VEXGU-681506 format. One line per field, with one value per residue (C-alpha): residue number from 1; residue in three letters; x negated, y negated, z. Coordinates in steps of 0.02 Angstrom, whole numbers, plus 50000, padded with zeros to 5 digits. Each point is the difference from the previous one (the first is absolute). Layout:
<pts>
nr = [NUM, ...]
rest = [ALA, ...]
c1 = [X, ...]
c2 = [Y, ...]
c3 = [Z, ...]
</pts>
This chain:
<pts>
nr = [1, 2, 3, 4, 5, 6, 7, 8, 9, 10, 11, 12, 13, 14, 15, 16, 17, 18, 19, 20, 21, 22, 23, 24, 25, 26, 27, 28, 29, 30, 31, 32, 33, 34, 35, 36, 37, 38, 39, 40, 41, 42, 43, 44, 45, 46, 47, 48, 49, 50, 51, 52, 53, 54, 55, 56, 57, 58, 59, 60, 61, 62, 63, 64, 65, 66, 67, 68, 69, 70, 71, 72, 73, 74, 75, 76, 77, 78, 79, 80, 81, 82, 83, 84, 85, 86, 87, 88, 89, 90, 91, 92, 93, 94, 95, 96, 97, 98, 99, 100, 101, 102, 103, 104, 105, 106, 107, 108, 109, 110, 111, 112, 113, 114, 115, 116, 117, 118, 119, 120, 121, 122, 123, 124, 125, 126, 127, 128, 129, 130, 131, 132, 133, 134, 135, 136, 137, 138, 139, 140, 141, 142, 143, 144, 145, 146, 147, 148, 149, 150, 151, 152, 153, 154, 155, 156, 157, 158, 159, 160, 161, 162, 163, 164, 165, 166, 167, 168, 169, 170, 171, 172, 173, 174, 175, 176, 177, 178, 179, 180, 181, 182, 183, 184, 185, 186, 187, 188, 189, 190, 191, 192, 193, 194, 195, 196, 197, 198, 199, 200, 201, 202, 203, 204, 205, 206, 207, 208, 209, 210, 211, 212, 213, 214, 215, 216, 217, 218, 219, 220, 221, 222, 223, 224, 225, 226, 227, 228, 229, 230, 231, 232, 233, 234, 235, 236, 237, 238, 239, 240, 241, 242, 243, 244, 245, 246, 247, 248, 249, 250, 251, 252, 253, 254, 255, 256, 257, 258, 259, 260, 261, 262, 263, 264, 265, 266, 267, 268, 269, 270, 271, 272, 273, 274, 275, 276, 277, 278, 279, 280, 281, 282, 283, 284, 285, 286, 287, 288, 289, 290, 291, 292, 293, 294, 295, 296, 297, 298, 299, 300, 301, 302, 303, 304, 305, 306, 307, 308, 309, 310, 311, 312, 313, 314, 315, 316, 317, 318, 319, 320, 321, 322, 323, 324, 325, 326, 327, 328, 329, 330, 331, 332, 333, 334, 335, 336, 337, 338]
rest = [MET, GLU, LYS, GLN, TYR, GLN, GLN, LEU, GLN, PRO, GLU, GLU, ARG, LEU, THR, ILE, ALA, SER, MET, HIS, GLN, GLN, GLY, SER, SER, MET, ARG, ALA, MET, ALA, ARG, MET, LEU, GLY, ARG, SER, PRO, ALA, THR, VAL, SER, ARG, GLU, LEU, ALA, ARG, ASN, CYS, ARG, PHE, ASP, SER, TYR, ALA, SER, VAL, PRO, ALA, GLN, ALA, LEU, SER, VAL, ALA, ARG, ARG, ILE, ALA, GLY, ARG, PRO, PRO, ALA, LYS, LEU, ASP, PRO, GLN, GLY, VAL, THR, TRP, ARG, ILE, VAL, LEU, THR, LEU, LEU, ASP, TRP, LYS, TRP, SER, PRO, GLN, GLN, ILE, SER, GLY, THR, LEU, ARG, ARG, MET, TYR, PRO, ASN, ASP, SER, THR, GLN, GLN, VAL, SER, HIS, GLU, THR, ILE, TYR, THR, ALA, ILE, TYR, ALA, ARG, PRO, TYR, GLY, GLU, LEU, ARG, ARG, GLN, LEU, VAL, ALA, CYS, LEU, ARG, HIS, HIS, ARG, THR, ASP, ARG, MET, PRO, ARG, SER, ARG, GLY, THR, ASP, ARG, ARG, GLY, GLN, ILE, PRO, ASP, MET, VAL, SER, ILE, HIS, VAL, ARG, PRO, PRO, GLU, VAL, ASP, ASP, ARG, VAL, MET, PRO, GLY, HIS, TRP, GLU, GLY, ASP, PHE, ILE, LYS, GLY, ALA, ASN, ASN, ALA, SER, SER, VAL, GLY, VAL, LEU, VAL, GLU, ARG, THR, SER, ARG, LEU, VAL, LEU, LEU, ALA, ARG, MET, ASP, ASP, ALA, THR, ALA, ALA, SER, ALA, LEU, ALA, GLY, PHE, SER, ALA, LYS, LEU, ASN, SER, ILE, ALA, ALA, PRO, LEU, ARG, GLN, SER, PHE, THR, TYR, ASP, GLN, GLY, LYS, GLU, MET, SER, ARG, HIS, GLN, GLU, LEU, SER, ALA, ALA, THR, GLY, VAL, LYS, VAL, TYR, PHE, CYS, ASP, PRO, HIS, SER, PRO, TRP, GLN, ARG, GLY, THR, CYS, GLU, ASN, THR, ASN, GLY, LEU, LEU, ARG, GLN, TYR, LEU, PRO, LYS, GLY, THR, ASP, LEU, SER, VAL, TYR, SER, GLN, ASP, ASP, LEU, ASP, ALA, ILE, ALA, ASP, SER, LEU, ASN, SER, ARG, PRO, ARG, ALA, THR, HIS, ALA, PHE, HIS, SER, PRO, PHE, GLU, VAL, PHE, ALA, SER, MET, LEU, GLU, LEU, ALA, SER, ARG, PRO, ASP, THR, SER, VAL, HIS]
c1 = [48568, 50144, 50054, 50177, 50116, 50062, 50144, 49958, 49994, 50077, 49829, 49959, 50162, 49952, 49834, 50091, 50122, 49858, 49895, 50154, 50041, 49820, 50019, 49876, 50004, 50065, 49826, 49931, 50135, 49965, 49813, 50035, 50115, 49900, 50153, 50039, 50058, 50151, 50050, 49997, 50093, 50136, 50017, 50025, 50122, 50107, 50001, 49989, 50156, 50023, 49813, 49956, 49919, 50009, 49931, 50145, 50140, 49887, 49972, 50188, 50040, 49871, 50071, 50178, 49951, 49917, 50154, 50117, 49894, 50032, 50173, 50060, 49971, 50156, 49962, 49954, 49984, 50120, 50125, 50168, 49951, 49852, 50113, 50119, 49854, 49939, 50172, 50016, 49824, 50049, 50147, 49871, 50045, 49862, 49939, 50079, 50169, 49989, 49952, 50139, 50131, 49952, 50009, 50173, 50062, 49933, 50001, 50001, 49886, 49818, 49946, 50080, 49921, 49830, 49905, 49943, 49818, 50024, 50065, 49851, 49882, 50082, 49976, 49821, 49941, 50036, 49848, 49963, 50095, 50152, 50128, 49913, 49996, 50186, 50041, 49891, 50084, 50167, 49935, 50021, 49816, 49931, 49841, 49889, 49943, 50097, 49964, 49967, 50144, 49883, 49897, 49880, 49971, 50020, 49822, 50041, 49998, 50140, 50064, 49991, 50161, 50119, 50187, 50093, 50148, 50093, 50016, 50059, 50175, 50139, 50080, 49849, 50051, 50179, 49947, 50135, 49887, 49889, 49817, 49920, 49863, 49901, 49825, 49870, 49849, 50009, 49829, 49925, 49872, 49878, 50078, 49892, 50145, 50163, 50160, 50095, 50186, 50134, 50183, 50143, 50104, 50175, 49989, 49857, 49914, 49820, 49848, 49829, 49834, 49839, 49857, 49815, 49968, 50080, 49922, 50090, 49947, 50083, 50157, 50010, 49981, 50115, 50142, 49993, 50017, 50149, 50091, 49977, 50081, 50163, 50114, 49963, 50171, 49969, 49832, 50032, 49904, 49874, 49983, 49840, 49908, 49841, 49881, 49844, 50037, 50129, 49874, 50020, 50187, 49995, 49930, 50136, 50133, 49922, 49992, 50176, 50104, 50048, 49992, 49897, 50052, 49904, 50067, 49945, 49853, 50047, 50182, 50037, 50188, 49993, 49966, 50116, 50051, 49819, 49958, 50146, 49945, 49823, 50073, 50092, 49843, 49902, 50100, 49905, 49840, 49961, 49891, 49819, 49993, 49897, 50117, 49873, 50042, 50170, 50004, 50118, 50111, 50006, 50051, 50132, 50074, 50006, 50086, 50125, 50040, 50035, 50099, 50111, 50054, 50177, 50000, 50133, 49974, 50055, 50151, 49888, 49950, 49815, 49881, 49984, 50188, 50009, 49849, 50071, 50161, 49899, 49899, 50157, 50076, 49840, 49996, 50170, 49989, 50120, 49908, 49863, 49887, 49902]
c2 = [50235, 50009, 50177, 50040, 50075, 50177, 50088, 50139, 50168, 50163, 50073, 49845, 50019, 50181, 49939, 49870, 50132, 50118, 49866, 49926, 50173, 50012, 49831, 49905, 49810, 49895, 49933, 50177, 50045, 49842, 50039, 50177, 49938, 49846, 49895, 49849, 50039, 49890, 50120, 50148, 49902, 49949, 50178, 50071, 49862, 50026, 50188, 50072, 50088, 50028, 49962, 50138, 49977, 50130, 49974, 50070, 49899, 49846, 50018, 50021, 49844, 49899, 50053, 49962, 49824, 49965, 50058, 49900, 49844, 50002, 49966, 50137, 49965, 49937, 50113, 50157, 50139, 50104, 49858, 49970, 49828, 50072, 50128, 49860, 49902, 50152, 50027, 49819, 49998, 50154, 49898, 49873, 49870, 49877, 49982, 49825, 50072, 50137, 49877, 49879, 50138, 50073, 49826, 49975, 50171, 49988, 49814, 50030, 50152, 49953, 50181, 50037, 49850, 50001, 49869, 50030, 49980, 50143, 50109, 49957, 50035, 50168, 50049, 49942, 50059, 50180, 50107, 50022, 50147, 50053, 49925, 49831, 50003, 50039, 49856, 49876, 50058, 49941, 49821, 49875, 49981, 50170, 49921, 50128, 49870, 49865, 49826, 49870, 49882, 49854, 50012, 49866, 49823, 49961, 49961, 49944, 49816, 49874, 49914, 49812, 49897, 50147, 49963, 50138, 50093, 49949, 49821, 50056, 49930, 50119, 50001, 50101, 50143, 49992, 50024, 49876, 49870, 50063, 49959, 50079, 50125, 50133, 50053, 50135, 50087, 50184, 50083, 50131, 50136, 49956, 49826, 49956, 49935, 49912, 49929, 49851, 50028, 49864, 50039, 49875, 50036, 49970, 50081, 50124, 49943, 50064, 49913, 50085, 49909, 50082, 49963, 50011, 50037, 49975, 49830, 49839, 49925, 50140, 49990, 49812, 50016, 50150, 49944, 49820, 50057, 50111, 49876, 49859, 50108, 49987, 49848, 49877, 50015, 50187, 49989, 49932, 50107, 50141, 50120, 50102, 50100, 49939, 50076, 49896, 49992, 49866, 49886, 49872, 49986, 49810, 49995, 50122, 49883, 49850, 50092, 50073, 49897, 50152, 49998, 50147, 50090, 50136, 50155, 50057, 50122, 50183, 49956, 50068, 49996, 49810, 50025, 50148, 49960, 50002, 50157, 50091, 49939, 50063, 50173, 49988, 49938, 50154, 50098, 49899, 49961, 50156, 49989, 50049, 49942, 49862, 49851, 49900, 50101, 49913, 49842, 49856, 50060, 50174, 49925, 49891, 50155, 50088, 49849, 49995, 50184, 49970, 49841, 50091, 50134, 49982, 49973, 50057, 49841, 49900, 50110, 50087, 49843, 49985, 49871, 49924, 49969, 49928, 49888, 49938, 49950, 49910, 49909, 49945, 49937, 49907, 49916, 49919, 49813, 50009, 50142, 49971, 50139, 49970]
c3 = [50653, 50125, 50041, 49946, 50130, 49969, 50085, 50122, 49913, 50065, 50043, 50103, 50096, 50034, 50075, 50106, 50063, 50048, 50089, 50086, 50071, 50064, 50088, 49890, 50006, 49856, 49966, 49988, 49875, 49901, 49992, 49942, 49861, 49953, 50039, 50106, 50179, 49961, 49861, 50119, 50135, 49877, 49936, 50174, 50049, 49845, 49986, 50177, 50059, 50186, 50029, 49877, 49829, 49861, 49826, 49897, 50084, 49997, 49813, 49972, 50103, 49903, 49831, 50058, 50054, 49833, 49905, 50111, 49974, 49813, 49929, 49882, 49816, 49911, 49854, 50094, 49871, 50106, 50021, 49917, 49934, 49904, 49917, 49949, 49927, 49904, 49925, 49944, 49929, 49898, 49935, 49935, 50130, 50043, 50181, 50003, 49947, 50131, 50137, 49956, 49991, 50170, 50076, 49925, 50056, 50177, 50042, 50189, 50009, 49979, 50018, 49831, 49914, 49919, 49900, 49822, 50056, 50124, 49858, 49890, 50146, 50034, 49818, 49977, 50172, 49953, 49954, 49817, 49930, 49903, 50121, 49996, 49809, 49996, 50117, 49903, 49839, 50072, 50011, 49859, 49952, 50055, 50070, 50085, 50130, 50089, 49935, 50137, 50037, 49969, 49842, 50063, 49943, 49816, 49944, 49823, 50047, 49987, 49843, 50028, 50013, 49986, 50011, 50092, 49927, 50159, 49937, 49828, 49959, 50054, 49827, 49941, 50115, 49939, 49817, 49950, 49921, 49857, 49970, 50154, 49964, 50094, 49950, 50027, 49927, 49957, 49996, 49887, 50032, 50141, 50007, 49849, 49893, 50037, 49927, 50068, 50032, 50007, 50041, 50002, 50156, 49929, 49828, 50040, 49839, 49995, 49927, 49990, 49987, 49944, 50120, 49962, 50183, 50171, 50037, 50045, 49832, 49902, 50108, 49971, 49811, 49978, 50113, 49936, 49819, 50037, 50112, 49876, 49866, 50100, 49989, 50141, 50086, 50019, 50087, 50173, 50125, 50005, 50148, 50022, 50131, 50083, 49873, 49971, 49814, 50044, 50086, 49858, 50027, 50008, 49823, 49945, 50072, 49912, 49834, 50002, 50120, 50106, 50188, 50066, 50161, 50090, 50086, 50173, 50004, 49968, 49961, 49825, 50033, 49990, 49814, 49981, 49820, 49942, 50100, 49919, 49829, 50031, 50023, 49834, 49914, 50055, 49871, 49870, 50096, 50104, 50154, 49974, 49819, 49919, 49976, 49902, 49843, 49988, 49897, 50038, 49857, 50079, 50168, 49918, 49918, 50169, 50078, 49856, 50028, 50184, 49967, 49875, 50124, 50071, 50187, 50122, 50102, 49844, 49963, 49872, 49908, 49965, 50077, 49825, 49993, 50175, 49972, 49835, 50089, 50133, 49867, 49909, 50162, 50047, 49828, 50018, 50034, 50148, 50084, 50128, 50062, 50160]
</pts>
């Protein structure tokens, strides 16, 4: 195994100083120290002053060179920038917000700018203790260890013939045209039970489907039954994540007439309506409970309760009222819904 180089130690410099004063050769010094003659030669060339070598000044010169060779840390614990960061963290600002604000305040002074990754590193590089716990507690998720920026390759496999959300018609994003749905599974205790969730983007109407399990067959049967209970003009598209339960999406399209679009991996905001609805549903279906005890009638009653609530986004009309208006409009002969 190759020997790893180690810096000269103070006691070795003391030996060099003593032997140099006695007139010993560089090779003799090297043999005494078990070092290369080139190491001794370099040490004397760098740290001799006026043809004289002393161990204490030589050690000081070596330390000074090592410090000078390293740029000062942007978040030096004794620096002003670190104190600014600490204050803003205490205000519950995220590292991204702090970094962006410093860049905006000091656009021409790079010494006052710091990236959010540097802030995270400064927090998580601190030794375990009370101060580290306090700093981590200021972060959004309070994780005790820093998560890697790349979580690795998704090993779940790919769903065949997926159609990306990026080719979905723009009117779906605008929520102007009704009949566009988002879907998801919410899981029970130990992921052993699940309920299918459907949300109409314009009205926020919720439909719940009882699932025997989390397989693609159950998703196909449950979602098909619920979508087919809706009038055809009001079932145009269906947006889902890349969960394997949707691997039979082509059969779902054939059975219901909806076009299925898939979100990007790890992008829940692309189904924000459904994610928000999942949070509301947890009032009725708490995490860590067995969801298999709920019958389809129970789930329909929960959906009715949600759909009867007034919503601020609808000027405090309920999803039922908004959906009924949409259905009436879609039923008129002169009205076309795409």
